[in-house]
N, CA, C and O atoms as a Tripos MOL2 file, in Angstrom:
@<TRIPOS>MOLECULE
protein
  236   235    59     0     0
PROTEIN
NO_CHARGES

@<TRIPOS>ATOM
      1 N         -21.8390   -8.9110   39.2690 N.3       1 UNK1
      2 CA        -21.1840  -10.1950   39.4220 C.3       1 UNK1
      3 C         -21.2320  -10.5510   40.9080 C.2       1 UNK1
      4 O         -20.7770   -9.7910   41.7620 O.2       1 UNK1
      5 N         -21.7800  -11.6920   41.1850 N.am      2 UNK2
      6 CA        -21.8510  -12.1200   42.5780 C.3       2 UNK2
      7 C         -20.5170  -12.7100   43.0040 C.2       2 UNK2
      8 O         -19.6610  -13.0170   42.1740 O.2       2 UNK2
      9 N         -20.3580  -12.8630   44.3030 N.am      3 UNK3
     10 CA        -19.0990  -13.4030   44.8330 C.3       3 UNK3
     11 C         -18.8740  -14.8240   44.3680 C.2       3 UNK3
     12 O         -17.7340  -15.2430   44.1670 O.2       3 UNK3
     13 N         -19.9550  -15.5690   44.1950 N.am      4 UNK4
     14 CA        -19.8440  -16.9530   43.7390 C.3       4 UNK4
     15 C         -19.2940  -17.0060   42.3060 C.2       4 UNK4
     16 O         -18.4540  -17.8490   41.9930 O.2       4 UNK4
     17 N         -19.7650  -16.1120   41.4490 N.am      5 UNK5
     18 CA        -19.2690  -16.0120   40.0860 C.3       5 UNK5
     19 C         -17.7980  -15.6380   40.0630 C.2       5 UNK5
     20 O         -17.0210  -16.1790   39.2770 O.2       5 UNK5
     21 N         -17.4280  -14.7200   40.9190 N.am      6 UNK6
     22 CA        -16.0490  -14.2630   40.9810 C.3       6 UNK6
     23 C         -15.1190  -15.3960   41.4120 C.2       6 UNK6
     24 O         -14.0480  -15.5830   40.8350 O.2       6 UNK6
     25 N         -15.5340  -16.1490   42.4300 N.am      7 UNK7
     26 CA        -14.7360  -17.2700   42.9080 C.3       7 UNK7
     27 C         -14.5920  -18.3160   41.7810 C.2       7 UNK7
     28 O         -13.5150  -18.8780   41.5850 O.2       7 UNK7
     29 N         -15.6660  -18.5610   41.0610 N.am      8 UNK8
     30 CA        -15.6140  -19.5030   39.9540 C.3       8 UNK8
     31 C         -14.6660  -19.0310   38.8730 C.2       8 UNK8
     32 O         -13.8750  -19.8180   38.3510 O.2       8 UNK8
     33 N         -14.7360  -17.7500   38.5300 N.am      9 UNK9
     34 CA        -13.8580  -17.1780   37.5180 C.3       9 UNK9
     35 C         -12.3850  -17.2840   37.9210 C.2       9 UNK9
     36 O         -11.5370  -17.6870   37.1260 O.2       9 UNK9
     37 N         -12.1010  -16.9120   39.1750 N.am     10 UNK10
     38 CA        -10.7120  -16.9390   39.6430 C.3      10 UNK10
     39 C         -10.2020  -18.3960   39.7030 C.2      10 UNK10
     40 O          -9.0410  -18.6620   39.3920 O.2      10 UNK10
     41 N         -11.0540  -19.3090   40.0950 N.am     11 UNK11
     42 CA        -10.6370  -20.7210   40.1320 C.3      11 UNK11
     43 C         -10.3110  -21.2200   38.7360 C.2      11 UNK11
     44 O          -9.3300  -21.9400   38.5530 O.2      11 UNK11
     45 N         -11.1150  -20.8510   37.7500 N.am     12 UNK12
     46 CA        -10.8230  -21.2470   36.3890 C.3      12 UNK12
     47 C          -9.4920  -20.6640   35.8810 C.2      12 UNK12
     48 O          -8.7260  -21.3470   35.2010 O.2      12 UNK12
     49 N          -9.2330  -19.4090   36.2180 N.am     13 UNK13
     50 CA         -7.9980  -18.7700   35.7950 C.3      13 UNK13
     51 C          -6.7870  -19.4470   36.4520 C.2      13 UNK13
     52 O          -5.7690  -19.6630   35.7950 O.2      13 UNK13
     53 N          -6.8920  -19.7760   37.7210 N.am     14 UNK14
     54 CA         -5.7720  -20.4090   38.4350 C.3      14 UNK14
     55 C          -5.5130  -21.8100   37.8810 C.2      14 UNK14
     56 O          -4.3610  -22.1990   37.6860 O.2      14 UNK14
     57 N          -6.5810  -22.5640   37.6280 N.am     15 UNK15
     58 CA         -6.4200  -23.9190   37.1110 C.3      15 UNK15
     59 C          -5.8220  -23.8550   35.7080 C.2      15 UNK15
     60 O          -4.9610  -24.6690   35.3760 O.2      15 UNK15
     61 N          -6.2520  -22.9200   34.8890 N.am     16 UNK16
     62 CA         -5.6910  -22.7770   33.5520 C.3      16 UNK16
     63 C          -4.2110  -22.4180   33.6190 C.2      16 UNK16
     64 O          -3.4050  -22.9300   32.8430 O.2      16 UNK16
     65 N          -3.8600  -21.5360   34.5500 N.am     17 UNK17
     66 CA         -2.4630  -21.1510   34.7490 C.3      17 UNK17
     67 C          -1.6090  -22.3370   35.1660 C.2      17 UNK17
     68 O          -0.5020  -22.5360   34.6650 O.2      17 UNK17
     69 N          -2.1460  -23.1190   36.0930 N.am     18 UNK18
     70 CA         -1.3630  -24.2650   36.6050 C.3      18 UNK18
     71 C          -1.2420  -25.3770   35.5650 C.2      18 UNK18
     72 O          -0.2760  -26.1400   35.5880 O.2      18 UNK18
     73 N          -2.2040  -25.4770   34.6590 N.am     19 UNK19
     74 CA         -2.1830  -26.5260   33.6500 C.3      19 UNK19
     75 C          -1.2160  -26.2220   32.5190 C.2      19 UNK19
     76 O          -0.7380  -27.1430   31.8580 O.2      19 UNK19
     77 N          -0.9200  -24.9610   32.2840 N.am     20 UNK20
     78 CA         -0.0170  -24.6330   31.1720 C.3      20 UNK20
     79 C           1.4270  -24.8730   31.5990 C.2      20 UNK20
     80 O           1.8020  -24.5460   32.7250 O.2      20 UNK20
     81 N           2.2310  -25.4370   30.7180 N.am     21 UNK21
     82 CA          3.6470  -25.7100   31.0440 C.3      21 UNK21
     83 C           4.3990  -24.3880   31.2480 C.2      21 UNK21
     84 O           4.0150  -23.3390   30.7310 O.2      21 UNK21
     85 N           5.4600  -24.4830   32.0070 N.am     22 UNK22
     86 CA          6.2530  -23.2960   32.3280 C.3      22 UNK22
     87 C           6.8310  -22.6310   31.0820 C.2      22 UNK22
     88 O           6.8610  -21.4040   30.9860 O.2      22 UNK22
     89 N           7.2860  -23.4380   30.1330 N.am     23 UNK23
     90 CA          7.8770  -22.8800   28.9100 C.3      23 UNK23
     91 C           6.8490  -22.0560   28.1350 C.2      23 UNK23
     92 O           7.1620  -20.9900   27.6060 O.2      23 UNK23
     93 N           5.6260  -22.5640   28.0760 N.am     24 UNK24
     94 CA          4.5850  -21.8410   27.3310 C.3      24 UNK24
     95 C           4.2370  -20.5280   28.0250 C.2      24 UNK24
     96 O           3.9990  -19.5200   27.3600 O.2      24 UNK24
     97 N           4.2070  -20.5340   29.3490 N.am     25 UNK25
     98 CA          3.9320  -19.2970   30.1030 C.3      25 UNK25
     99 C           5.0390  -18.2570   29.8420 C.2      25 UNK25
    100 O           4.7730  -17.0630   29.7020 O.2      25 UNK25
    101 N           6.2840  -18.7480   29.7810 N.am     26 UNK26
    102 CA          7.3910  -17.8290   29.5190 C.3      26 UNK26
    103 C           7.3080  -17.2710   28.1070 C.2      26 UNK26
    104 O           7.6190  -16.0990   27.8960 O.2      26 UNK26
    105 N           6.8990  -18.0750   27.1370 N.am     27 UNK27
    106 CA          6.7270  -17.5900   25.7550 C.3      27 UNK27
    107 C           5.6450  -16.5070   25.6990 C.2      27 UNK27
    108 O           5.7860  -15.5260   24.9680 O.2      27 UNK27
    109 N           4.5690  -16.6840   26.4660 N.am     28 UNK28
    110 CA          3.4970  -15.6900   26.4860 C.3      28 UNK28
    111 C           3.9590  -14.4190   27.1650 C.2      28 UNK28
    112 O           3.4780  -13.3310   26.8470 O.2      28 UNK28
    113 N           4.8740  -14.5450   28.0830 N.am     29 UNK29
    114 CA          5.3540  -13.3640   28.8500 C.3      29 UNK29
    115 C           6.3120  -12.5000   28.0260 C.2      29 UNK29
    116 O           6.3680  -11.2850   28.2180 O.2      29 UNK29
    117 N           7.0550  -13.1080   27.1240 N.am     30 UNK30
    118 CA          8.0820  -12.3920   26.3460 C.3      30 UNK30
    119 C           7.5080  -11.1690   25.6020 C.2      30 UNK30
    120 O           8.0690  -10.0830   25.7460 O.2      30 UNK30
    121 N           6.4410  -11.2830   24.8280 N.am     31 UNK31
    122 CA          5.9320  -10.0890   24.1160 C.3      31 UNK31
    123 C           5.4940   -8.9660   25.0580 C.2      31 UNK31
    124 O           5.6100   -7.7910   24.7100 O.2      31 UNK31
    125 N           5.0010   -9.3060   26.2240 N.am     32 UNK32
    126 CA          4.5810   -8.2790   27.1770 C.3      32 UNK32
    127 C           5.7970   -7.5680   27.7340 C.2      32 UNK32
    128 O           5.7130   -6.3780   28.0380 O.2      32 UNK32
    129 N           6.9380   -8.2560   27.8810 N.am     33 UNK33
    130 CA          8.1310   -7.5940   28.3940 C.3      33 UNK33
    131 C           8.7060   -6.6250   27.3660 C.2      33 UNK33
    132 O           9.2930   -5.6080   27.7350 O.2      33 UNK33
    133 N           8.5390   -6.9350   26.0630 N.am     34 UNK34
    134 CA          9.0910   -6.0710   25.0230 C.3      34 UNK34
    135 C           8.3230   -4.7650   24.8940 C.2      34 UNK34
    136 O           8.8900   -3.7710   24.4400 O.2      34 UNK34
    137 N           7.0590   -4.7350   25.2750 N.am     35 UNK35
    138 CA          6.2720   -3.5250   25.1840 C.3      35 UNK35
    139 C           6.7760   -2.5530   26.2500 C.2      35 UNK35
    140 O           6.7380   -2.8450   27.4450 O.2      35 UNK35
    141 N           7.2410   -1.4100   25.7990 N.am     36 UNK36
    142 CA          7.7470   -0.4050   26.7250 C.3      36 UNK36
    143 C           6.7580    0.7390   26.7880 C.2      36 UNK36
    144 O           6.5000    1.3950   25.7790 O.2      36 UNK36
    145 N           6.1990    0.9870   27.9650 N.am     37 UNK37
    146 CA          5.2700    2.0720   28.1440 C.3      37 UNK37
    147 C           5.9360    3.1500   28.9800 C.2      37 UNK37
    148 O           6.6640    2.8500   29.9260 O.2      37 UNK37
    149 N           5.6950    4.3610   28.6430 N.am     38 UNK38
    150 CA          6.1390    5.4780   29.4580 C.3      38 UNK38
    151 C           5.1660    5.5150   30.6510 C.2      38 UNK38
    152 O           3.9580    5.6730   30.4720 O.2      38 UNK38
    153 N           5.7090    5.3680   31.8640 N.am     39 UNK39
    154 CA          4.8480    5.2150   33.0160 C.3      39 UNK39
    155 C           4.0010    6.4420   33.2980 C.2      39 UNK39
    156 O           2.8890    6.3220   33.8130 O.2      39 UNK39
    157 N           4.5150    7.6300   32.9640 N.am     40 UNK40
    158 CA          3.6870    8.8310   33.2220 C.3      40 UNK40
    159 C           2.4460    8.7990   32.3170 C.2      40 UNK40
    160 O           1.3560    9.1810   32.7430 O.2      40 UNK40
    161 N           2.6150    8.3430   31.0720 N.am     41 UNK41
    162 CA          1.4510    8.2340   30.1740 C.3      41 UNK41
    163 C           0.5280    7.1220   30.6240 C.2      41 UNK41
    164 O          -0.6930    7.2580   30.5480 O.2      41 UNK41
    165 N           1.0800    6.0540   31.0800 N.am     42 UNK42
    166 CA          0.2420    4.9250   31.5080 C.3      42 UNK42
    167 C          -0.5750    5.2890   32.7350 C.2      42 UNK42
    168 O          -1.7410    4.9070   32.8340 O.2      42 UNK42
    169 N           0.0020    6.0060   33.6500 N.am     43 UNK43
    170 CA         -0.6850    6.3460   34.8960 C.3      43 UNK43
    171 C          -1.6160    7.5480   34.7440 C.2      43 UNK43
    172 O          -2.7140    7.5540   35.3000 O.2      43 UNK43
    173 N          -1.1880    8.5560   34.0010 N.am     44 UNK44
    174 CA         -1.9340    9.8160   33.9660 C.3      44 UNK44
    175 C          -2.5140   10.1580   32.6010 C.2      44 UNK44
    176 O          -3.1090   11.2230   32.4370 O.2      44 UNK44
    177 N          -2.3560    9.2950   31.6400 N.am     45 UNK45
    178 CA         -2.9590    9.5520   30.3230 C.3      45 UNK45
    179 C          -2.0640   10.4320   29.4520 C.2      45 UNK45
    180 O          -0.8380   10.3620   29.5400 O.2      45 UNK45
    181 N          -2.6620   11.2270   28.6450 N.am     46 UNK46
    182 CA         -1.9530   12.0320   27.6390 C.3      46 UNK46
    183 C          -1.4850   13.3740   28.2060 C.2      46 UNK46
    184 O          -0.6570   14.0420   27.5880 O.2      46 UNK46
    185 N          -1.9890   13.7720   29.3470 N.am     47 UNK47
    186 CA         -1.6520   15.0830   29.8880 C.3      47 UNK47
    187 C          -0.1520   15.3310   30.0550 C.2      47 UNK47
    188 O           0.3180   16.3930   29.6480 O.2      47 UNK47
    189 N           0.6240   14.4090   30.6320 N.am     48 UNK48
    190 CA          2.0680   14.6640   30.7160 C.3      48 UNK48
    191 C           2.7280   14.8390   29.3730 C.2      48 UNK48
    192 O           3.6150   15.6800   29.2240 O.2      48 UNK48
    193 N           2.3130   14.0610   28.3900 N.am     49 UNK49
    194 CA          2.8440   14.1810   27.0230 C.3      49 UNK49
    195 C           2.5340   15.5580   26.4370 C.2      49 UNK49
    196 O           3.4060   16.2110   25.8650 O.2      49 UNK49
    197 N           1.2880   15.9870   26.5870 N.am     50 UNK50
    198 CA          0.8900   17.2930   26.0660 C.3      50 UNK50
    199 C           1.6620   18.4370   26.7560 C.2      50 UNK50
    200 O           2.0410   19.4190   26.1180 O.2      50 UNK50
    201 N           1.8820   18.2860   28.0500 N.am     51 UNK51
    202 CA          2.6190   19.2930   28.7940 C.3      51 UNK51
    203 C           4.0510   19.3870   28.3050 C.2      51 UNK51
    204 O           4.5910   20.4840   28.1620 O.2      51 UNK51
    205 N           4.6780   18.2320   28.0450 N.am     52 UNK52
    206 CA          6.0500   18.2180   27.5260 C.3      52 UNK52
    207 C           6.1060   18.8720   26.1390 C.2      52 UNK52
    208 O           7.0330   19.6280   25.8490 O.2      52 UNK52
    209 N           5.1380   18.5900   25.3020 N.am     53 UNK53
    210 CA          5.1300   19.2140   23.9680 C.3      53 UNK53
    211 C           4.9950   20.7260   24.0870 C.2      53 UNK53
    212 O           5.6570   21.4800   23.3750 O.2      53 UNK53
    213 N           4.1290   21.1540   24.9980 N.am     54 UNK54
    214 CA          3.9480   22.5850   25.2080 C.3      54 UNK54
    215 C           5.2260   23.2660   25.6520 C.2      54 UNK54
    216 O           5.5570   24.3480   25.1680 O.2      54 UNK54
    217 N           5.9510   22.6380   26.5740 N.am     55 UNK55
    218 CA          7.2080   23.2040   27.0600 C.3      55 UNK55
    219 C           8.2670   23.2420   25.9610 C.2      55 UNK55
    220 O           9.0210   24.2100   25.8610 O.2      55 UNK55
    221 N           8.3300   22.2110   25.1480 N.am     56 UNK56
    222 CA          9.3230   22.1910   24.0640 C.3      56 UNK56
    223 C           9.0490   23.2670   23.0300 C.2      56 UNK56
    224 O           9.9850   23.8870   22.5250 O.2      56 UNK56
    225 N           7.8000   23.4970   22.7090 N.am     57 UNK57
    226 CA          7.4540   24.5270   21.7280 C.3      57 UNK57
    227 C           7.7630   25.9230   22.2690 C.2      57 UNK57
    228 O           8.1190   26.8290   21.5160 O.2      57 UNK57
    229 N           7.6220   26.0790   23.5730 N.am     58 UNK58
    230 CA          7.8360   27.3800   24.1840 C.3      58 UNK58
    231 C           9.3250   27.7680   24.1490 C.2      58 UNK58
    232 O           9.6490   28.9550   24.1030 O.2      58 UNK58
    233 N          10.2030   26.8090   24.1700 N.am     59 UNK59
    234 CA         11.6470   27.0830   24.1210 C.3      59 UNK59
    235 C          12.0280   27.5360   22.7900 C.2      59 UNK59
    236 O          13.2020   27.8170   22.5460 O.2      59 UNK59
@<TRIPOS>BOND
     1     1     2 1
     2     2     3 1
     3     3     4 2
     4     3     5 am
     5     5     6 1
     6     6     7 1
     7     7     8 2
     8     7     9 am
     9     9    10 1
    10    10    11 1
    11    11    12 2
    12    11    13 am
    13    13    14 1
    14    14    15 1
    15    15    16 2
    16    15    17 am
    17    17    18 1
    18    18    19 1
    19    19    20 2
    20    19    21 am
    21    21    22 1
    22    22    23 1
    23    23    24 2
    24    23    25 am
    25    25    26 1
    26    26    27 1
    27    27    28 2
    28    27    29 am
    29    29    30 1
    30    30    31 1
    31    31    32 2
    32    31    33 am
    33    33    34 1
    34    34    35 1
    35    35    36 2
    36    35    37 am
    37    37    38 1
    38    38    39 1
    39    39    40 2
    40    39    41 am
    41    41    42 1
    42    42    43 1
    43    43    44 2
    44    43    45 am
    45    45    46 1
    46    46    47 1
    47    47    48 2
    48    47    49 am
    49    49    50 1
    50    50    51 1
    51    51    52 2
    52    51    53 am
    53    53    54 1
    54    54    55 1
    55    55    56 2
    56    55    57 am
    57    57    58 1
    58    58    59 1
    59    59    60 2
    60    59    61 am
    61    61    62 1
    62    62    63 1
    63    63    64 2
    64    63    65 am
    65    65    66 1
    66    66    67 1
    67    67    68 2
    68    67    69 am
    69    69    70 1
    70    70    71 1
    71    71    72 2
    72    71    73 am
    73    73    74 1
    74    74    75 1
    75    75    76 2
    76    75    77 am
    77    77    78 1
    78    78    79 1
    79    79    80 2
    80    79    81 am
    81    81    82 1
    82    82    83 1
    83    83    84 2
    84    83    85 am
    85    85    86 1
    86    86    87 1
    87    87    88 2
    88    87    89 am
    89    89    90 1
    90    90    91 1
    91    91    92 2
    92    91    93 am
    93    93    94 1
    94    94    95 1
    95    95    96 2
    96    95    97 am
    97    97    98 1
    98    98    99 1
    99    99   100 2
   100    99   101 am
   101   101   102 1
   102   102   103 1
   103   103   104 2
   104   103   105 am
   105   105   106 1
   106   106   107 1
   107   107   108 2
   108   107   109 am
   109   109   110 1
   110   110   111 1
   111   111   112 2
   112   111   113 am
   113   113   114 1
   114   114   115 1
   115   115   116 2
   116   115   117 am
   117   117   118 1
   118   118   119 1
   119   119   120 2
   120   119   121 am
   121   121   122 1
   122   122   123 1
   123   123   124 2
   124   123   125 am
   125   125   126 1
   126   126   127 1
   127   127   128 2
   128   127   129 am
   129   129   130 1
   130   130   131 1
   131   131   132 2
   132   131   133 am
   133   133   134 1
   134   134   135 1
   135   135   136 2
   136   135   137 am
   137   137   138 1
   138   138   139 1
   139   139   140 2
   140   139   141 am
   141   141   142 1
   142   142   143 1
   143   143   144 2
   144   143   145 am
   145   145   146 1
   146   146   147 1
   147   147   148 2
   148   147   149 am
   149   149   150 1
   150   150   151 1
   151   151   152 2
   152   151   153 am
   153   153   154 1
   154   154   155 1
   155   155   156 2
   156   155   157 am
   157   157   158 1
   158   158   159 1
   159   159   160 2
   160   159   161 am
   161   161   162 1
   162   162   163 1
   163   163   164 2
   164   163   165 am
   165   165   166 1
   166   166   167 1
   167   167   168 2
   168   167   169 am
   169   169   170 1
   170   170   171 1
   171   171   172 2
   172   171   173 am
   173   173   174 1
   174   174   175 1
   175   175   176 2
   176   175   177 am
   177   177   178 1
   178   178   179 1
   179   179   180 2
   180   179   181 am
   181   181   182 1
   182   182   183 1
   183   183   184 2
   184   183   185 am
   185   185   186 1
   186   186   187 1
   187   187   188 2
   188   187   189 am
   189   189   190 1
   190   190   191 1
   191   191   192 2
   192   191   193 am
   193   193   194 1
   194   194   195 1
   195   195   196 2
   196   195   197 am
   197   197   198 1
   198   198   199 1
   199   199   200 2
   200   199   201 am
   201   201   202 1
   202   202   203 1
   203   203   204 2
   204   203   205 am
   205   205   206 1
   206   206   207 1
   207   207   208 2
   208   207   209 am
   209   209   210 1
   210   210   211 1
   211   211   212 2
   212   211   213 am
   213   213   214 1
   214   214   215 1
   215   215   216 2
   216   215   217 am
   217   217   218 1
   218   218   219 1
   219   219   220 2
   220   219   221 am
   221   221   222 1
   222   222   223 1
   223   223   224 2
   224   223   225 am
   225   225   226 1
   226   226   227 1
   227   227   228 2
   228   227   229 am
   229   229   230 1
   230   230   231 1
   231   231   232 2
   232   231   233 am
   233   233   234 1
   234   234   235 1
   235   235   236 2
@<TRIPOS>SUBSTRUCTURE
     1 UNK1         2 RESIDUE 1 A UNK
     2 UNK2         6 RESIDUE 1 A UNK
     3 UNK3        10 RESIDUE 1 A UNK
     4 UNK4        14 RESIDUE 1 A UNK
     5 UNK5        18 RESIDUE 1 A UNK
     6 UNK6        22 RESIDUE 1 A UNK
     7 UNK7        26 RESIDUE 1 A UNK
     8 UNK8        30 RESIDUE 1 A UNK
     9 UNK9        34 RESIDUE 1 A UNK
    10 UNK10       38 RESIDUE 1 A UNK
    11 UNK11       42 RESIDUE 1 A UNK
    12 UNK12       46 RESIDUE 1 A UNK
    13 UNK13       50 RESIDUE 1 A UNK
    14 UNK14       54 RESIDUE 1 A UNK
    15 UNK15       58 RESIDUE 1 A UNK
    16 UNK16       62 RESIDUE 1 A UNK
    17 UNK17       66 RESIDUE 1 A UNK
    18 UNK18       70 RESIDUE 1 A UNK
    19 UNK19       74 RESIDUE 1 A UNK
    20 UNK20       78 RESIDUE 1 A UNK
    21 UNK21       82 RESIDUE 1 A UNK
    22 UNK22       86 RESIDUE 1 A UNK
    23 UNK23       90 RESIDUE 1 A UNK
    24 UNK24       94 RESIDUE 1 A UNK
    25 UNK25       98 RESIDUE 1 A UNK
    26 UNK26      102 RESIDUE 1 A UNK
    27 UNK27      106 RESIDUE 1 A UNK
    28 UNK28      110 RESIDUE 1 A UNK
    29 UNK29      114 RESIDUE 1 A UNK
    30 UNK30      118 RESIDUE 1 A UNK
    31 UNK31      122 RESIDUE 1 A UNK
    32 UNK32      126 RESIDUE 1 A UNK
    33 UNK33      130 RESIDUE 1 A UNK
    34 UNK34      134 RESIDUE 1 A UNK
    35 UNK35      138 RESIDUE 1 A UNK
    36 UNK36      142 RESIDUE 1 A UNK
    37 UNK37      146 RESIDUE 1 A UNK
    38 UNK38      150 RESIDUE 1 A UNK
    39 UNK39      154 RESIDUE 1 A UNK
    40 UNK40      158 RESIDUE 1 A UNK
    41 UNK41      162 RESIDUE 1 A UNK
    42 UNK42      166 RESIDUE 1 A UNK
    43 UNK43      170 RESIDUE 1 A UNK
    44 UNK44      174 RESIDUE 1 A UNK
    45 UNK45      178 RESIDUE 1 A UNK
    46 UNK46      182 RESIDUE 1 A UNK
    47 UNK47      186 RESIDUE 1 A UNK
    48 UNK48      190 RESIDUE 1 A UNK
    49 UNK49      194 RESIDUE 1 A UNK
    50 UNK50      198 RESIDUE 1 A UNK
    51 UNK51      202 RESIDUE 1 A UNK
    52 UNK52      206 RESIDUE 1 A UNK
    53 UNK53      210 RESIDUE 1 A UNK
    54 UNK54      214 RESIDUE 1 A UNK
    55 UNK55      218 RESIDUE 1 A UNK
    56 UNK56      222 RESIDUE 1 A UNK
    57 UNK57      226 RESIDUE 1 A UNK
    58 UNK58      230 RESIDUE 1 A UNK
    59 UNK59      234 RESIDUE 1 A UNK
């Protein structure tokens, strides 16, 4: 992707964002807020989860 394509893409995204009403943007944001991710899994993948399972089984 050339820099010209990137600038064009970003300009389109910004214009689309500015054209949508504030209420609609807030409606789109609501479902994303409800999704709760465990940050350790999000950042490091499944390894922290597997480690926790291993420790629980060992007890």
